[in-house]
TORLO-764373 format. One record per atom (N, C-alpha, C, O): residue number from 0; x, y, z. Coordinates in steps of 0.001 Angstrom, whole numbers. Example, Ala and Ser with C-alpha at 12.3 -4.5 7.8 and 13.67 -1.06 7.14 Angstrom:
+-----+---------+---------+---------+
! num !      c1 !      c2 !      c3 !
+-----+---------+---------+---------+
!   0 !   13190 !   -5690 !    7800 !
!   0 !   12300 !   -4500 !    7800 !
!   0 !   13200 !   -3300 !    7800 !
!   0 !   14236 !   -3319 !    8465 !
!   1 !   12850 !   -2250 !    7080 !
!   1 !   13670 !   -1060 !    7140 !
!   1 !   12900 !      30 !    7870 !
!   1 !   13409 !    1138 !    8039 !
+-----+---------+---------+---------+
This chain:
+-----+---------+---------+---------+
! num !      c1 !      c2 !      c3 !
+-----+---------+---------+---------+
!   0 !     966 !   -1189 !       0 !
!   0 !      59 !      -6 !     -84 !
!   0 !     875 !    1292 !     -45 !
!   0 !    1879 !    1414 !     656 !
!   1 !     399 !    2227 !    -816 !
!   1 !    1316 !    3430 !   -1043 !
!   1 !     869 !    4436 !     -56 !
!   1 !    -329 !    4647 !     129 !
!   2 !    1926 !    5145 !     666 !
!   2 !    1350 !    6334 !    1558 !
!   2 !    1195 !    7456 !     651 !
!   2 !    1378 !    7405 !    -565 !
!   3 !     862 !    8425 !    1293 !
!   3 !     378 !    9820 !     805 !
!   3 !    1729 !   10255 !      27 !
!   3 !    1637 !   10633 !   -1141 !
!   4 !    2704 !   10214 !     533 !
!   4 !    4064 !   10889 !     138 !
!   4 !    4309 !    9972 !   -1310 !
!   4 !    4535 !   10502 !   -2398 !
!   5 !    4229 !    8713 !   -1116 !
!   5 !    4578 !    8016 !   -2280 !
!   5 !    3787 !    8195 !   -3511 !
!   5 !    4303 !    8218 !   -4629 !
!   6 !    2616 !    8311 !   -3302 !
!   6 !    1454 !    8718 !   -4249 !
!   6 !    1685 !   10080 !   -4873 !
!   6 !    1497 !   10261 !   -6076 !
!   7 !    2059 !   10956 !   -4122 !
!   7 !    2471 !   12263 !   -4443 !
!   7 !    3623 !   12298 !   -5733 !
!   7 !    4742 !   11812 !   -5569 !
!   8 !    3313 !   12771 !   -6700 !
!   8 !    4605 !   12958 !   -7788 !
!   8 !    5101 !   14060 !   -7990 !
!   8 !    4499 !   15065 !   -7610 !
!   9 !    6215 !   14141 !   -8581 !
!   9 !    7020 !   15483 !   -8648 !
!   9 !    6190 !   16460 !   -9525 !
!   9 !    6381 !   17676 !   -9497 !
!  10 !    5337 !   15910 !  -10239 !
!  10 !    4595 !   16734 !  -11120 !
!  10 !    3592 !   17501 !  -10437 !
!  10 !    3010 !   18436 !  -10987 !
!  11 !    3410 !   17202 !   -9466 !
!  11 !    2181 !   17744 !   -8628 !
!  11 !    2365 !   19035 !   -8025 !
!  11 !    3439 !   19259 !   -7468 !
!  12 !    1374 !   20013 !   -8059 !
!  12 !    1693 !   21477 !   -7386 !
!  12 !    1281 !   21505 !   -6080 !
!  12 !     472 !   20707 !   -5608 !
!  13 !    1960 !   22650 !   -5309 !
!  13 !    1742 !   22606 !   -4034 !
!  13 !    1007 !   24145 !   -3682 !
!  13 !    1388 !   25223 !   -4140 !
!  14 !    -116 !   23932 !   -2766 !
!  14 !    -909 !   24923 !   -2573 !
!  14 !    -907 !   25307 !   -1132 !
!  14 !    -494 !   24404 !    -406 !
!  15 !   -1253 !   26392 !    -530 !
!  15 !    -946 !   26780 !    1001 !
!  15 !   -2057 !   27952 !    1104 !
!  15 !   -2214 !   28907 !     344 !
!  16 !   -2743 !   27619 !    2203 !
!  16 !   -3574 !   28722 !    2610 !
!  16 !   -3065 !   29900 !    3218 !
!  16 !   -2361 !   29701 !    4207 !
!  17 !   -3276 !   31266 !    2815 !
!  17 !   -2710 !   32266 !    3168 !
!  17 !   -3662 !   33406 !    3444 !
!  17 !   -4828 !   33308 !    3064 !
!  18 !   -3267 !   34402 !    4035 !
!  18 !   -4055 !   35702 !    4263 !
!  18 !   -3182 !   36781 !    3638 !
!  18 !   -2066 !   37118 !    4033 !
!  19 !   -3879 !   37287 !    2570 !
!  19 !   -3242 !   38436 !    1855 !
!  19 !   -4256 !   39745 !    2359 !
!  19 !   -5482 !   39633 !    2363 !
!  20 !   -3586 !   40916 !    2752 !
!  20 !   -4304 !   41908 !    3101 !
!  20 !   -5358 !   41682 !    4188 !
!  20 !   -6412 !   42317 !    4155 !
!  21 !   -5100 !   40812 !    5128 !
!  21 !   -5940 !   40369 !    6043 !
!  21 !   -7279 !   39339 !    5798 !
!  21 !   -8150 !   39080 !    6628 !
!  22 !   -7178 !   38874 !    4511 !
!  22 !   -8215 !   38233 !    3995 !
!  22 !   -7727 !   36685 !    3404 !
!  22 !   -6723 !   36681 !    2692 !
!  23 !   -8272 !   35641 !    3625 !
!  23 !   -7925 !   34434 !    3247 !
!  23 !   -8062 !   34113 !    1845 !
!  23 !   -9121 !   34399 !    1287 !
!  24 !   -7074 !   33524 !    1165 !
!  24 !   -7138 !   33149 !       7 !
!  24 !   -6102 !   31794 !    -198 !
!  24 !   -5441 !   31478 !     791 !
!  25 !   -5964 !   31107 !   -1262 !
!  25 !   -5281 !   30024 !   -1395 !
!  25 !   -4194 !   30377 !   -2399 !
!  25 !   -4541 !   31061 !   -3362 !
!  26 !   -2892 !   29991 !   -2297 !
!  26 !   -1819 !   30199 !   -3303 !
!  26 !   -1056 !   29156 !   -3656 !
!  26 !    -655 !   28386 !   -2783 !
!  27 !    -727 !   28962 !   -5036 !
!  27 !     159 !   28013 !   -5530 !
!  27 !    1696 !   28654 !   -5168 !
!  27 !    2041 !   29828 !   -5300 !
!  28 !    2470 !   27569 !   -4694 !
!  28 !    3854 !   27709 !   -4524 !
!  28 !    4752 !   27492 !   -5772 !
!  28 !    5020 !   26358 !   -6168 !
!  29 !    5147 !   28472 !   -6299 !
!  29 !    5875 !   27854 !   -7687 !
!  29 !    7352 !   28403 !   -7764 !
!  29 !    7742 !   29570 !   -7815 !
!  30 !    8052 !   27227 !   -7758 !
!  30 !    9616 !   27521 !   -7584 !
!  30 !   10085 !   27775 !   -9005 !
!  30 !   11304 !   27826 !   -9171 !
!  31 !    9459 !   27905 !   -9828 !
!  31 !    9510 !   28275 !  -11470 !
!  31 !    9152 !   29726 !  -11736 !
!  31 !    9550 !   30337 !  -12729 !
!  32 !    8333 !   30272 !  -10735 !
!  32 !    8025 !   31767 !  -10964 !
!  32 !    9148 !   32802 !  -10347 !
!  32 !    9636 !   32586 !   -9238 !
!  33 !    9519 !   33925 !  -11129 !
!  33 !   10533 !   34570 !  -10555 !
!  33 !    9830 !   35499 !   -9385 !
!  33 !   10488 !   35856 !   -8408 !
!  34 !    8572 !   35831 !   -9540 !
!  34 !    7929 !   36795 !   -8777 !
!  34 !    6631 !   36144 !   -8240 !
!  34 !    6292 !   34964 !   -8326 !
!  35 !    5912 !   37296 !   -7604 !
!  35 !    4428 !   36888 !   -7015 !
!  35 !    3572 !   37318 !   -8025 !
!  35 !    3905 !   38286 !   -8708 !
!  36 !    2484 !   36721 !   -8227 !
!  36 !    1436 !   36934 !   -9203 !
!  36 !     163 !   36974 !   -8636 !
!  36 !      99 !   36165 !   -7711 !
!  37 !    -948 !   37627 !   -8827 !
!  37 !   -1982 !   37667 !   -8523 !
!  37 !   -3134 !   38028 !   -9586 !
!  37 !   -2967 !   39013 !  -10306 !
!  38 !   -4162 !   37343 !   -9685 !
!  38 !   -5188 !   37672 !  -10815 !
!  38 !   -5824 !   38920 !  -10794 !
!  38 !   -5804 !   39455 !   -9686 !
!  39 !   -6376 !   39535 !  -11674 !
!  39 !   -6815 !   40783 !  -11481 !
!  39 !   -8109 !   40618 !  -10655 !
!  39 !   -8268 !   41517 !   -9829 !
!  40 !   -8946 !   39791 !  -10689 !
!  40 !  -10315 !   39611 !   -9952 !
!  40 !   -9907 !   39330 !   -8549 !
!  40 !  -10762 !   39685 !   -7737 !
!  41 !   -8871 !   38808 !   -8052 !
!  41 !   -8643 !   38352 !   -6849 !
!  41 !   -7901 !   39632 !   -6148 !
!  41 !   -8036 !   39817 !   -4939 !
!  42 !   -7148 !   40466 !   -6922 !
!  42 !   -6465 !   41787 !   -6297 !
!  42 !   -7697 !   42672 !   -5910 !
!  42 !   -7756 !   43340 !   -4878 !
!  43 !   -8643 !   42595 !   -6834 !
!  43 !   -9981 !   43599 !   -6539 !
!  43 !  -10690 !   42976 !   -5437 !
!  43 !  -11078 !   43755 !   -4566 !
!  44 !  -10985 !   41540 !   -5259 !
!  44 !  -11610 !   41275 !   -4235 !
!  44 !  -10941 !   41450 !   -2787 !
!  44 !  -11481 !   41735 !   -1719 !
!  45 !   -9586 !   41188 !   -3090 !
!  45 !   -8782 !   41461 !   -1627 !
!  45 !   -8596 !   42931 !   -1324 !
!  45 !   -7888 !   43226 !    -362 !
!  46 !   -9135 !   43840 !   -2014 !
!  46 !   -8941 !   45269 !   -1656 !
!  46 !   -7534 !   45910 !   -1782 !
!  46 !   -7232 !   46884 !   -1093 !
!  47 !   -6556 !   45268 !   -2800 !
!  47 !   -5527 !   45867 !   -2860 !
!  47 !   -5438 !   47052 !   -3735 !
!  47 !   -6093 !   47380 !   -4724 !
!  48 !   -4144 !   47783 !   -2914 !
!  48 !   -3970 !   49162 !   -3620 !
!  48 !   -3089 !   48920 !   -4866 !
!  48 !   -2042 !   48280 !   -4765 !
!  49 !   -3476 !   49389 !   -5939 !
!  49 !   -2708 !   49146 !   -7098 !
!  49 !   -2188 !   50275 !   -7792 !
!  49 !   -2826 !   51327 !   -7812 !
!  50 !    -888 !   50134 !   -8468 !
!  50 !    -266 !   51222 !   -9282 !
!  50 !     137 !   50648 !  -10695 !
!  50 !     325 !   49455 !  -10933 !
!  51 !     236 !   51657 !  -11567 !
!  51 !     539 !   51129 !  -12983 !
!  51 !    2057 !   50527 !  -12828 !
!  51 !    2784 !   50886 !  -11901 !
!  52 !    2477 !   49557 !  -13844 !
!  52 !    3718 !   49144 !  -14098 !
!  52 !    4252 !   48888 !  -15435 !
!  52 !    3604 !   48302 !  -16302 !
!  53 !    5433 !   49328 !  -15595 !
!  53 !    5830 !   49261 !  -17043 !
!  53 !    6413 !   47722 !  -17486 !
!  53 !    6774 !   47484 !  -18638 !
!  54 !    6445 !   46814 !  -16498 !
!  54 !    6988 !   45456 !  -16658 !
!  54 !    6116 !   44665 !  -17796 !
!  54 !    4985 !   44933 !  -18200 !
!  55 !    6892 !   43732 !  -18140 !
!  55 !    6203 !   42769 !  -19004 !
!  55 !    6420 !   41445 !  -18487 !
!  55 !    7405 !   41191 !  -17795 !
!  56 !    5451 !   40492 !  -18821 !
!  56 !    5460 !   39045 !  -18462 !
!  56 !    5761 !   38237 !  -19376 !
!  56 !    5258 !   38503 !  -20467 !
!  57 !    6487 !   37224 !  -19317 !
!  57 !    6781 !   36439 !  -20347 !
!  57 !    6554 !   35059 !  -19783 !
!  57 !    7214 !   34700 !  -18808 !
!  58 !    5635 !   34240 !  -20354 !
!  58 !    5586 !   32812 !  -20030 !
!  58 !    6096 !   31801 !  -21139 !
!  58 !    6341 !   32162 !  -22290 !
!  59 !    6229 !   30539 !  -20697 !
!  59 !    6868 !   29694 !  -21698 !
!  59 !    6152 !   29623 !  -23010 !
!  59 !    4930 !   29476 !  -23008 !
!  60 !    6856 !   29719 !  -24190 !
!  60 !    6256 !   29749 !  -25567 !
!  60 !    5301 !   30654 !  -25628 !
!  60 !    4177 !   30213 !  -25864 !
!  61 !    5437 !   31967 !  -25461 !
!  61 !    4453 !   33064 !  -25629 !
!  61 !    5028 !   34149 !  -25657 !
!  61 !    6152 !   34091 !  -25158 !
!  62 !    4619 !   35502 !  -26175 !
!  62 !    5119 !   36730 !  -26323 !
!  62 !    5087 !   37492 !  -24917 !
!  62 !    4216 !   37254 !  -24081 !
!  63 !    5966 !   38300 !  -24751 !
!  63 !    5968 !   39161 !  -23563 !
!  63 !    4642 !   39986 !  -23581 !
!  63 !    4269 !   40594 !  -24584 !
!  64 !    3922 !   39964 !  -22339 !
!  64 !    2642 !   40808 !  -22323 !
!  64 !    2989 !   41879 !  -21441 !
!  64 !    4003 !   41774 !  -20749 !
!  65 !    2202 !   42984 !  -21379 !
!  65 !    2206 !   43882 !  -20459 !
!  65 !    1397 !   43611 !  -19312 !
!  65 !     270 !   43122 !  -19386 !
!  66 !    2085 !   43990 !  -18054 !
!  66 !    1512 !   43671 !  -16753 !
!  66 !     606 !   44577 !  -16521 !
!  66 !     820 !   45741 !  -16859 !
!  67 !    -698 !   44166 !  -15833 !
!  67 !   -1610 !   45454 !  -15576 !
!  67 !   -1210 !   46172 !  -14512 !
!  67 !   -1110 !   47379 !  -14732 !
!  68 !    -932 !   45780 !  -13353 !
!  68 !    -646 !   46666 !  -12366 !
!  68 !     334 !   45813 !  -11290 !
!  68 !     747 !   44661 !  -11417 !
!  69 !     577 !   46802 !  -10142 !
!  69 !    1579 !   46294 !   -9340 !
!  69 !     880 !   46595 !   -7882 !
!  69 !     422 !   47684 !   -7536 !
!  70 !     899 !   45456 !   -7152 !
!  70 !     608 !   45892 !   -5552 !
!  70 !    1850 !   45823 !   -4638 !
!  70 !    2559 !   44831 !   -4469 !
!  71 !    2009 !   47147 !   -4029 !
!  71 !    3425 !   47031 !   -3262 !
!  71 !    3174 !   46763 !   -1847 !
!  71 !    2140 !   47211 !   -1350 !
!  72 !    4017 !   46067 !   -1119 !
!  72 !    3905 !   46054 !     341 !
!  72 !    2481 !   45250 !     730 !
!  72 !    1756 !   45683 !    1625 !
!  73 !    2182 !   44142 !      34 !
!  73 !     838 !   43750 !     591 !
!  73 !    1335 !   42901 !    1646 !
!  73 !    2386 !   42264 !    1573 !
!  74 !     400 !   42916 !    2813 !
!  74 !     630 !   42426 !    3929 !
!  74 !     228 !   40718 !    3850 !
!  74 !    -903 !   40401 !    3482 !
!  75 !    1131 !   39783 !    4182 !
!  75 !     866 !   38433 !    4092 !
!  75 !    1174 !   37681 !    5316 !
!  75 !    2079 !   38034 !    6072 !
!  76 !     360 !   36542 !    5545 !
!  76 !     573 !   35916 !    6755 !
!  76 !     250 !   34215 !    6443 !
!  76 !    -814 !   33691 !    6112 !
!  77 !    1368 !   33698 !    6643 !
!  77 !     982 !   32137 !    6506 !
!  77 !    1524 !   31420 !    7892 !
!  77 !    2651 !   31541 !    8373 !
!  78 !     478 !   30683 !    8379 !
!  78 !     696 !   30162 !    9725 !
!  78 !     904 !   31393 !   10732 !
!  78 !      31 !   32255 !   10841 !
!  79 !    1994 !   31432 !   11399 !
!  79 !    2289 !   32317 !   12427 !
!  79 !    3313 !   33254 !   11738 !
!  79 !    3524 !   34306 !   12342 !
!  80 !    3943 !   33069 !   10654 !
!  80 !    4793 !   34020 !    9882 !
!  80 !    4220 !   35055 !    9184 !
!  80 !    3197 !   34719 !    8587 !
!  81 !    4563 !   36259 !    9058 !
!  81 !    4087 !   37261 !    8512 !
!  81 !    4866 !   38426 !    7987 !
!  81 !    5685 !   38927 !    8757 !
!  82 !    4733 !   38917 !    6817 !
!  82 !    5750 !   39928 !    6363 !
!  82 !    4793 !   40669 !    5152 !
!  82 !    3564 !   40648 !    5093 !
!  83 !    5698 !   41299 !    4249 !
!  83 !    4980 !   41972 !    3311 !
!  83 !    5612 !   41640 !    1801 !
!  83 !    6797 !   41322 !    1702 !
!  84 !    4747 !   41734 !     637 !
!  84 !    5419 !   41256 !    -412 !
!  84 !    4731 !   42207 !   -1544 !
!  84 !    3745 !   42902 !   -1298 !
!  85 !    5382 !   42150 !   -2833 !
!  85 !    4929 !   43070 !   -3853 !
!  85 !    4316 !   41783 !   -4843 !
!  85 !    4806 !   40668 !   -5023 !
!  86 !    3277 !   42279 !   -5309 !
!  86 !    2579 !   41192 !   -6354 !
!  86 !    2355 !   41872 !   -7763 !
!  86 !    2124 !   43081 !   -7748 !
!  87 !    2391 !   41344 !   -8748 !
!  87 !    2317 !   41606 !   -9907 !
!  87 !     834 !   41099 !  -10494 !
!  87 !     626 !   39892 !  -10621 !
!  88 !     -54 !   41961 !  -10798 !
!  88 !   -1321 !   41952 !  -11201 !
!  88 !   -1444 !   41460 !  -12606 !
!  88 !   -1139 !   42204 !  -13539 !
!  89 !   -1884 !   40222 !  -12807 !
!  89 !   -1566 !   39797 !  -14129 !
!  89 !   -3131 !   38886 !  -14623 !
!  89 !   -3862 !   38605 !  -13673 !
!  90 !   -3536 !   38522 !  -15806 !
!  90 !   -4336 !   37982 !  -16210 !
!  90 !   -4061 !   36403 !  -15906 !
!  90 !   -3204 !   35957 !  -16669 !
!  91 !   -4565 !   35463 !  -14997 !
!  91 !   -4029 !   34420 !  -14703 !
!  91 !   -5523 !   33412 !  -15191 !
!  91 !   -6627 !   33945 !  -15074 !
!  92 !   -5443 !   32285 !  -15605 !
!  92 !   -6494 !   31580 !  -15833 !
!  92 !   -6767 !   30363 !  -14870 !
!  92 !   -7871 !   29861 !  -14662 !
!  93 !   -5638 !   30002 !  -14352 !
!  93 !   -5826 !   28384 !  -13683 !
!  93 !   -5657 !   28679 !  -12249 !
!  93 !   -6081 !   27813 !  -11483 !
!  94 !   -5066 !   29840 !  -11682 !
!  94 !   -4766 !   30170 !  -10214 !
!  94 !   -5009 !   31465 !   -9979 !
!  94 !   -4885 !   32341 !  -10834 !
!  95 !   -5443 !   31690 !   -8567 !
!  95 !   -5532 !   33202 !   -8050 !
!  95 !   -4378 !   33836 !   -7531 !
!  95 !   -4222 !   35053 !   -7635 !
!  96 !   -3491 !   33028 !   -6932 !
!  96 !   -2495 !   33597 !   -6549 !
!  96 !   -1177 !   32742 !   -6666 !
!  96 !   -1203 !   31600 !   -6205 !
!  97 !     -96 !   33191 !   -7217 !
!  97 !    1004 !   32322 !   -7367 !
!  97 !    2260 !   33169 !   -6348 !
!  97 !    2478 !   34380 !   -6374 !
!  98 !    2921 !   32214 !   -5544 !
!  98 !    3984 !   32881 !   -4700 !
!  98 !    5403 !   32296 !   -5426 !
!  98 !    5635 !   31087 !   -5428 !
!  99 !    6235 !   33181 !   -5982 !
!  99 !    7410 !   32658 !   -6691 !
!  99 !    8559 !   32852 !   -5874 !
!  99 !    8489 !   33071 !   -4664 !
! 100 !    9724 !   32765 !   -6590 !
! 100 !   11099 !   32905 !   -5766 !
! 100 !   11312 !   34181 !   -5141 !
! 100 !   12170 !   34244 !   -4260 !
! 101 !   10661 !   35214 !   -5463 !
! 101 !   10799 !   36619 !   -4697 !
! 101 !   10368 !   36257 !   -3442 !
! 101 !   11165 !   36398 !   -2515 !
! 102 !    8951 !   35694 !   -3156 !
! 102 !    8652 !   35248 !   -1901 !
! 102 !    9416 !   34447 !   -1036 !
! 102 !    9630 !   34683 !     154 !
! 103 !    9872 !   33358 !   -1780 !
! 103 !   10791 !   32209 !   -1034 !
! 103 !   11997 !   32911 !    -662 !
! 103 !   12560 !   32338 !     271 !
! 104 !   12517 !   33821 !   -1011 !
! 104 !   13961 !   34507 !    -565 !
! 104 !   13461 !   35306 !     535 !
! 104 !   14064 !   35170 !    1600 !
! 105 !   12363 !   36213 !     496 !
! 105 !   11971 !   36887 !    1651 !
! 105 !   11611 !   36115 !    2791 !
! 105 !   12065 !   36454 !    3884 !
! 106 !   10838 !   35096 !    2694 !
! 106 !   10691 !   34228 !    3800 !
! 106 !   11610 !   33153 !    4298 !
! 106 !   11437 !   32485 !    5317 !
! 107 !   12792 !   33051 !    3298 !
! 107 !   13530 !   31906 !    3703 !
! 107 !   12855 !   30613 !    3620 !
! 107 !   13137 !   29694 !    4388 !
! 108 !   11850 !   30509 !    2579 !
! 108 !   11381 !   29259 !    2584 !
! 108 !   11956 !   28046 !    2189 !
! 108 !   12672 !   27983 !    1190 !
! 109 !   11654 !   26908 !    3014 !
! 109 !   12406 !   25500 !    2587 !
! 109 !   11139 !   24677 !    2396 !
! 109 !   10346 !   24493 !    3319 !
! 110 !   10956 !   24132 !    1036 !
! 110 !    9848 !   23445 !     929 !
! 110 !   10326 !   21729 !    1344 !
! 110 !   11360 !   21168 !     980 !
! 111 !    9243 !   21165 !    2189 !
! 111 !    9709 !   19917 !    2307 !
! 111 !    8620 !   18953 !    1817 !
! 111 !    7687 !   18535 !    2503 !
! 112 !    8880 !   18650 !     487 !
! 112 !    7860 !   17967 !    -362 !
! 112 !    7478 !   16753 !      31 !
! 112 !    6320 !   16357 !    -104 !
! 113 !    8598 !   15929 !     649 !
! 113 !    8263 !   14529 !    1004 !
! 113 !    7380 !   14392 !    2320 !
! 113 !    6924 !   13329 !    2741 !
! 114 !    7216 !   15650 !    2901 !
! 114 !    6306 !   15798 !    4190 !
! 114 !    5015 !   16425 !    3925 !
! 114 !    4030 !   16156 !    4612 !
! 115 !    4982 !   17315 !    2880 !
! 115 !    3930 !   18308 !    2474 !
! 115 !    3833 !   19240 !    3544 !
! 115 !    2835 !   19374 !    4252 !
! 116 !    4939 !   19910 !    3651 !
! 116 !    5104 !   20977 !    4597 !
! 116 !    5907 !   22032 !    3901 !
! 116 !    6526 !   21766 !    2870 !
! 117 !    5912 !   23316 !    4482 !
! 117 !    6744 !   24228 !    4160 !
! 117 !    7251 !   24940 !    5443 !
! 117 !    6632 !   25180 !    6479 !
! 118 !    8630 !   25234 !    5084 !
! 118 !    9127 !   25754 !    6329 !
! 118 !    9635 !   27290 !    6110 !
! 118 !   10431 !   27583 !    5219 !
! 119 !    9056 !   28284 !    7071 !
! 119 !    9233 !   29633 !    6740 !
! 119 !   10268 !   29961 !    7756 !
! 119 !    9839 !   29949 !    8910 !
! 120 !   11593 !   30267 !    7601 !
! 120 !   12708 !   30631 !    8652 !
! 120 !   13039 !   32159 !    8691 !
! 120 !   13813 !   32637 !    9520 !
! 121 !   12380 !   32902 !    7712 !
! 121 !   12765 !   34309 !    7821 !
! 121 !   11914 !   35166 !    8857 !
! 121 !   10875 !   34652 !    9271 !
! 122 !   12276 !   36451 !    9316 !
! 122 !   11314 !   36952 !   10240 !
! 122 !   11578 !   36699 !   11570 !
! 122 !   12532 !   35972 !   11848 !
! 123 !   10751 !   37277 !   12614 !
! 123 !   10955 !   37077 !   13944 !
! 123 !    9938 !   35809 !   14321 !
! 123 !    9781 !   35543 !   15512 !
! 124 !    9343 !   35137 !   13443 !
! 124 !    8563 !   33999 !   13906 !
! 124 !    8623 !   32974 !   12775 !
! 124 !    7879 !   32913 !   11796 !
! 125 !    9677 !   32159 !   13103 !
! 125 !    9542 !   30946 !   11821 !
! 125 !    8548 !   30124 !   12222 !
! 125 !    8243 !   29929 !   13399 !
! 126 !    8020 !   29621 !   11250 !
! 126 !    7144 !   28199 !   11516 !
! 126 !    7191 !   27330 !   10209 !
! 126 !    7668 !   27568 !    9099 !
! 127 !    6513 !   26210 !   10737 !
! 127 !    6374 !   25067 !    9777 !
! 127 !    4849 !   24891 !    9554 !
! 127 !    4092 !   24703 !   10506 !
! 128 !    4405 !   24960 !    8224 !
! 128 !    2858 !   25276 !    7796 !
! 128 !    2606 !   24075 !    6723 !
! 128 !    3409 !   23872 !    5812 !
! 129 !    1461 !   23318 !    6895 !
! 129 !    1056 !   22298 !    5954 !
! 129 !     826 !   22696 !    4673 !
! 129 !     414 !   23845 !    4512 !
! 130 !    1005 !   21982 !    3706 !
! 130 !     433 !   22271 !    2306 !
! 130 !    -884 !   21800 !    2192 !
! 130 !   -1183 !   20626 !    2413 !
! 131 !   -1743 !   22730 !    1830 !
! 131 !   -3292 !   22563 !    2081 !
! 131 !   -3731 !   21703 !    1119 !
! 131 !   -4750 !   21062 !    1377 !
! 132 !   -3052 !   21504 !    -204 !
! 132 !   -3595 !   20783 !   -1335 !
! 132 !   -2345 !   20457 !   -2270 !
! 132 !   -1461 !   21275 !   -2522 !
! 133 !   -2391 !   19164 !   -2743 !
! 133 !   -1357 !   18797 !   -3689 !
! 133 !   -2095 !   18544 !   -4929 !
! 133 !   -3315 !   18430 !   -4812 !
! 134 !   -1516 !   18420 !   -6236 !
! 134 !   -2057 !   18015 !   -7087 !
! 134 !   -2523 !   18807 !   -8339 !
! 134 !   -2735 !   20007 !   -8166 !
! 135 !   -2679 !   18372 !   -9371 !
! 135 !   -3103 !   19296 !  -10652 !
! 135 !   -4083 !   18475 !  -11477 !
! 135 !   -4024 !   17246 !  -11437 !
! 136 !   -5031 !   19144 !  -12262 !
! 136 !   -6039 !   18660 !  -13028 !
! 136 !   -5631 !   18193 !  -14268 !
! 136 !   -6355 !   17446 !  -14926 !
! 137 !   -4183 !   18680 !  -14776 !
! 137 !   -3645 !   18501 !  -15947 !
! 137 !   -2341 !   17936 !  -15747 !
! 137 !   -1496 !   18758 !  -15390 !
! 138 !   -1938 !   16705 !  -15887 !
! 138 !    -651 !   16146 !  -15430 !
! 138 !     416 !   16783 !  -16449 !
! 138 !    1607 !   16738 !  -16141 !
! 139 !      34 !   17342 !  -17592 !
! 139 !     952 !   17801 !  -18606 !
! 139 !    1182 !   19373 !  -18559 !
! 139 !    1845 !   20027 !  -19365 !
! 140 !     500 !   19840 !  -17453 !
! 140 !     658 !   21432 !  -17378 !
! 140 !    2095 !   21992 !  -16863 !
! 140 !    2795 !   21418 !  -16029 !
! 141 !    2360 !   23025 !  -17410 !
! 141 !    3775 !   23445 !  -17194 !
! 141 !    3722 !   25078 !  -16539 !
! 141 !    3122 !   26059 !  -16978 !
! 142 !    4431 !   24965 !  -15551 !
! 142 !    4123 !   26357 !  -14724 !
! 142 !    5567 !   27008 !  -14883 !
! 142 !    6565 !   26371 !  -14546 !
! 143 !    5637 !   28094 !  -15323 !
! 143 !    6976 !   28916 !  -15417 !
! 143 !    6591 !   30201 !  -15908 !
! 143 !    6172 !   30381 !  -17052 !
! 144 !    6729 !   31090 !  -15054 !
! 144 !    6660 !   32748 !  -15370 !
! 144 !    7934 !   33481 !  -14952 !
! 144 !    8482 !   33253 !  -13873 !
! 145 !    8369 !   34332 !  -15802 !
! 145 !    9313 !   34980 !  -15774 !
! 145 !    8794 !   36519 !  -16055 !
! 145 !    7996 !   36861 !  -16928 !
! 146 !    9445 !   37343 !  -15105 !
! 146 !    9128 !   38885 !  -15155 !
! 146 !   10506 !   39520 !  -15605 !
! 146 !   11588 !   39225 !  -15096 !
! 147 !   10323 !   40418 !  -16611 !
! 147 !   11416 !   40855 !  -17255 !
! 147 !   11182 !   42707 !  -17232 !
! 147 !   10219 !   43244 !  -17779 !
! 148 !   11995 !   43275 !  -16678 !
! 148 !   11831 !   44827 !  -16564 !
! 148 !   12604 !   45484 !  -18006 !
! 148 !   13738 !   45182 !  -18379 !
! 149 !   11838 !   46278 !  -18568 !
! 149 !   12495 !   47079 !  -19722 !
! 149 !   12585 !   45977 !  -21032 !
! 149 !   13364 !   46262 !  -21942 !
! 150 !   11763 !   44685 !  -21123 !
! 150 !   11709 !   44041 !  -22303 !
! 150 !   11164 !   44798 !  -23205 !
! 150 !   10265 !   45544 !  -22818 !
! 151 !   11537 !   44818 !  -24598 !
! 151 !   11050 !   45283 !  -25621 !
! 151 !   10531 !   44442 !  -26848 !
! 151 !   11068 !   43356 !  -27067 !
! 152 !    9729 !   44796 !  -27488 !
! 152 !    9375 !   43876 !  -28683 !
! 152 !   10255 !   43960 !  -29489 !
! 152 !   10198 !   43314 !  -30535 !
+-----+---------+---------+---------+
């Protein structure tokens, strides 16, 4: 009989329940994303303060697209850890919030994939939080987002 960890394959995505701007949402933790991203409608739902941004977003096998807006200094809380992050507001189809490498560096995040936990070592209150969900609807799905400042056509 296979355990939960043995069933979980490396192609599965990790989700964690978080608070952004004091409101609960679910985020995908993506080690392939350079920055943090939030869907336009989720940014509005959470009441984030937005400003224009000249950066462009480049996804795998697609042209660079203009970023809608930027939310700076968004309060974030995961377990007992808290901090603030910047989020690029972009059109997203499958996810509402993506936490990328920018967040992982700030939180000093250590993913413990085999245990389904995330260890957040940064700040004054380090903690370990469980992954709230693992999996993907499409096993062929590839997640890789890159933000480039000053990219021209």
